[in-house]
C-alpha positions in Angstrom: -19.8 2.1 74.5 -20.6 -0.9 71.9 -23.2 -3.1 72.8 -23.0 -6.7 73.3 -25.8 -9.4 72.5 -26.7 -9.4 75.8 -27.4 -6.4 76.6 -30.0 -5.8 73.5 -34.2 -5.7 74.1 -35.4 -8.8 74.0 -37.7 -7.7 70.4 -34.1 -6.0 69.4 -32.0 -9.4 69.9 -34.5 -11.8 68.2 -34.8 -8.9 65.1 -30.4 -9.0 65.2 -30.6 -12.8 64.5 -33.3 -13.0 61.7 -31.2 -10.3 60.0 -28.2 -12.3 60.4 -29.7 -15.8 59.6 -31.2 -14.0 56.6 -28.1 -12.8 55.4 -25.9 -15.7 56.0 -27.8 -18.5 54.3 -27.6 -16.3 50.4 -24.5 -18.0 48.8 -24.5 -14.9 46.9 -23.3 -13.2 49.8 -20.5 -14.9 51.0 -19.6 -15.3 46.6 -19.3 -11.1 47.2 -17.1 -11.2 50.1 -14.9 -14.2 48.7 -14.2 -11.7 45.6 -12.6 -8.6 46.8 -10.2 -10.6 49.1 -9.2 -13.0 46.0 -8.3 -10.2 43.6 -6.6 -8.4 46.9 -4.1 -11.2 47.1 -3.6 -11.3 43.6 -2.7 -8.1 43.3 -0.6 -8.4 46.5 1.0 -11.3 45.4 1.7 -10.2 42.1 3.6 -7.1 43.6 5.9 -9.8 46.2 6.7 -11.5 43.3 8.0 -8.0 41.6 10.0 -7.3 44.7 11.0 -11.2 44.8 12.7 -10.6 41.3 14.4 -7.2 42.3 15.9 -9.2 45.4 17.7 -11.7 43.0 18.8 -9.0 40.9 20.2 -7.5 44.0 21.7 -10.0 45.8 23.5 -12.7 44.7 26.6 -15.1 44.8 29.9 -13.8 42.8 31.9 -16.0 40.4 33.7 -17.4 43.9 30.7 -18.3 45.6 30.6 -15.0 48.2 27.4 -13.2 48.5 27.8 -9.6 47.1 25.0 -7.0 46.2 24.3 -4.7 43.0 27.4 -1.7 43.5 24.8 1.1 41.9 22.3 2.4 44.6 19.1 1.6 44.7 15.8 4.2 42.4 13.3 5.7 43.7 11.2 3.1 42.4 13.4 0.1 43.8 13.8 1.3 47.1 9.8 1.8 47.2 9.6 -1.7 46.0 12.3 -3.9 47.9 9.8 -4.2 51.6 8.0 -6.5 50.0 8.8 -9.2 49.7 7.1 -10.6 52.9 3.9 -9.7 51.1 3.3 -13.4 49.8 2.4 -14.2 52.9 -0.5 -11.4 53.4 -1.2 -12.7 49.7 -1.2 -16.5 51.1 -3.6 -15.4 53.7 -6.0 -13.5 51.9 -6.4 -16.1 49.4 -6.7 -19.1 51.7 -9.8 -16.5 53.4 -11.2 -16.5 50.0 -11.6 -20.5 49.7 -12.9 -20.4 53.4 -15.8 -17.7 52.4 -16.9 -19.7 49.2 -16.5 -23.6 51.3 -18.6 -22.0 53.6 -21.3 -20.3 51.4 -21.2 -23.5 49.4 -21.9 -25.6 52.8 -24.0 -23.1 54.1 -25.9 -22.9 51.0 -26.6 -27.2 50.5 -28.1 -26.6 54.7 -29.6 -23.1 54.8 -30.3 -24.4 58.8 -26.9 -24.3 59.6 -27.4 -20.2 60.1 -30.4 -21.2 63.1 -30.9 -18.5 66.3 -28.5 -15.7 65.0 -25.1 -18.2 65.3 -23.7 -21.2 62.4 -23.2 -24.4 63.1 -19.8 -25.1 64.6 -19.1 -26.7 61.0 -19.0 -23.5 60.1 -16.5 -21.5 62.4 -13.8 -23.1 61.4 -10.3 -22.5 59.6 -9.4 -25.9 58.7 -9.5 -25.0 55.3 -8.4 -28.8 54.2 -11.9 -29.9 56.6 -14.1 -27.1 54.9 -12.9 -28.6 51.7 -13.2 -32.4 52.0 -16.8 -31.3 53.9 -18.3 -29.4 49.7 -17.0 -33.0 48.2 -13.7 -31.8 46.6 -11.2 -34.2 47.0 -7.3 -32.9 47.6 -4.9 -35.0 47.6 -0.5 -34.9 47.7 1.4 -31.9 47.0 -2.2 -30.1 46.9 -2.8 -31.1 50.5 0.0 -29.9 51.7 -0.1 -26.7 49.7 -3.8 -26.0 51.5 -2.9 -27.0 54.8 -0.4 -24.1 54.5 -2.9 -21.3 53.6 -4.9 -22.4 56.6 -1.5 -21.7 58.7 -1.9 -18.3 56.9 -5.4 -17.6 57.1 -5.2 -18.6 61.2 -1.4 -16.7 62.2 1.3 -17.1 59.5 -0.1 -13.9 57.4 -0.4 -12.0 60.6 1.8 -12.8 63.2 5.4 -13.8 63.6 4.8 -17.1 65.6 1.1 -18.3 66.3 -0.8 -18.3 69.8 1.3 -22.0 71.1 4.5 -23.8 70.3 2.5 -26.7 69.2 0.7 -25.0 65.8 4.8 -24.6 65.3 4.9 -28.8 64.3 1.5 -28.4 61.4 4.0 -28.3 59.2 7.4 -30.2 58.7 10.3 -28.1 58.7 10.8 -29.4 55.0 7.9 -28.0 54.0 8.7 -25.0 55.8 12.1 -25.1 53.9 10.1 -25.5 50.5 7.3 -22.5 51.6 10.5 -20.5 51.1 11.2 -20.8 47.4 9.9 -19.1 44.8 8.9 -21.9 42.7 7.3 -23.1 45.8 5.1 -20.0 46.5 3.9 -20.0 42.8 2.4 -23.1 43.3 1.2 -22.9 46.0 -0.9 -19.7 44.6 -1.6 -21.8 41.3 -2.9 -24.1 43.5 -5.0 -21.6 45.4 -6.3 -20.0 42.3 -7.9 -22.9 40.4 -9.0 -24.0 44.1 -11.1 -20.9 44.1 -12.8 -21.3 40.9 -13.6 -24.7 41.6 -15.3 -24.2 44.9 -17.3 -20.3 43.4 -18.7 -22.5 41.0 -19.7 -25.4 43.6 -20.8 -21.9 45.6 -23.1 -20.8 42.6 -24.8 -24.3 42.3 -26.3 -23.8 45.5 -28.7 -21.4 44.5 -31.4 -24.0 43.2 -35.0 -23.2 43.8 -35.4 -25.7 46.2 -32.9 -24.7 48.4 -34.4 -21.0 48.1 -37.6 -21.8 48.8 -36.1 -23.9 52.5 -34.3 -19.9 53.0 -38.1 -18.3 52.4 -39.6 -20.8 54.5 -37.1 -20.4 57.4 -37.8 -16.9 57.2 -40.9 -16.4 57.5 -41.4 -18.6 59.9 -38.9 -17.0 62.6 -40.2 -13.9 61.3 -43.7 -15.1 63.1 -41.8 -15.1 66.6 -40.5 -12.0 66.7 -42.6 -9.8 68.7 -44.1 -6.8 67.4 -42.0 -3.3 67.5 -43.3 -1.3 70.7 -46.5 1.3 70.2 -46.0 4.2 68.1 -42.1 2.7 66.6 -41.8 3.8 62.7 -40.4 2.6 59.9 -39.4 4.3 56.6 -42.4 4.0 53.9 -39.8 2.9 51.1 -39.5 0.3 52.9 -40.8 -2.6 50.6 -40.5 0.0 47.6 -38.6 -1.8 45.0 -38.3 1.2 42.7 -36.1 2.8 45.1 -32.2 3.8 44.7 -30.6 0.9 44.5 -26.9 0.1 43.5 -25.0 -3.3 42.3 -23.1 -5.1 44.8 -20.3 -5.9 43.2 -19.2 -2.6 40.4 -22.0 0.1 42.6 -23.1 1.4 39.9 -27.2 2.1 39.8 -29.4 -0.6 39.3 -33.3 -0.8 39.9 -36.2 -3.9 40.3 -38.8 -2.6 37.8 -42.4 -2.5 39.0 -44.7 -3.7 36.8 -48.1 -4.5 38.8 -48.7 -4.5 42.0 -52.2 -5.7 44.0 -53.5 -6.9 46.8 -53.9 -11.0 48.2 -57.4 -12.4 47.8 -59.5 -11.0 50.4 -58.8 -13.0 53.7 -55.3 -12.7 52.9 -52.5 -10.8 54.1 -49.6 -9.6 51.9 -49.4 -8.1 48.5 -48.3 -10.0 45.1 -45.7 -7.6 42.6 -45.0 -8.4 39.2 -41.7 -7.7 37.8 -40.2 -7.4 35.0 -36.5 -7.3 33.6 -33.9 -5.5 36.9 -31.7 -3.1 34.6 -27.9 -2.9 36.2 -26.4 1.1 34.3 -24.2 0.2 31.6 -21.8 -1.2 31.6 -22.8 -4.5 33.1 -20.2 -5.7 35.1 -19.6 -9.7 34.8 -20.9 -10.9 38.8 -23.6 -9.2 37.7 -24.6 -11.0 34.7 -23.2 -14.3 36.9 -25.4 -13.0 39.8 -28.5 -13.5 37.0 -27.6 -16.1 36.0 -27.5 -17.8 39.4 -30.3 -17.0 41.9 -30.7 -12.9 41.3 -34.2 -13.5 41.5 -34.2 -16.1 44.0 -32.2 -14.2 46.1 -34.2 -10.8 45.1 -37.5 -13.0 46.9 -35.5 -14.2 50.2 -34.8 -10.8 51.1 -37.8 -9.4 50.8 -39.6 -12.1 52.1 -41.3 -12.2 56.2 -39.9 -9.1 57.5 -40.8 -9.5 61.2 -44.7 -8.1 61.7 -45.1 -7.0 58.1 -47.0 -8.7 55.8 -45.2 -10.6 53.1 -44.3 -10.6 50.0 -45.4 -12.6 47.3 -42.8 -12.2 43.7 -43.4 -13.5 40.7 -41.6 -13.4 37.8 -42.6 -12.0 34.6 -41.2 -14.0 31.3 -42.3 -11.3 29.0 -41.6 -7.3 29.4 -45.9 -6.0 29.7 -47.7 -3.9 27.1 -46.4 0.1 27.8 -49.3 1.7 29.7 -49.0 -0.8 32.1 -47.7 1.2 34.9 
């Protein structure tokens, strides 16, 4: 039986809220989710486009203007491809979801407190891409705005169902716009616009990895951690809870990655915690492009954010080292 949040013990509920807030506030986490959505959309749209071209070759009008079909039978490959004409609807849904993720990642990067007490601010709970993109400061107008509204409808219902949950939703697009959306040329336009918007929002989400906002996320996590009750007597945590050298993987390509510990030392007398000096983070070659992008945005700040303020454990304070240490330092 799946537990509801209300069924949890208070200390477990607090820990769940803390972990939720921690993950929600990092823009990079939203980018990680957006990437496969966008790539899947591109894969499905390409498949749909090929199926659409095959359909045009099979069914056409003859010289008299009468509908006709190609007399030769389908090959096995054509028989497999033809049903995928409608995949463009799923592709639009995934593309819209990727845009939604980046918009929300951008907004919460600017406003870390919008994840609080295990919930997102109501401005982040909508699927209205027009509103989300506008809140990010991106101007969309004219035919681009119609395309964005079309993507919203696919996220909400058109990418999953043949009808929405109420008839009023159908009227959000005019009949002309709906008919236009059935043409190959307009579908290509919508997908091209969506790709351009995705790239623009990805950069805005990158820009959210500022030192100021990283510090704000850390402060929020530490304050919330301090309010969590101590674990019950006898409860233990893994001995490698804070072990940076334990096996880790790149979140993008799953190749091994290691945070090298150069030096660890206790804080001055009277203070609780430990200072850790890190060398360069190593990624098994070849290094993926997404990893490089993360390193240039806030990979270090992200590591600090994830490691700081674990419930009822001493904080970890990390300072970056710009030069590699002497070989004899463990």
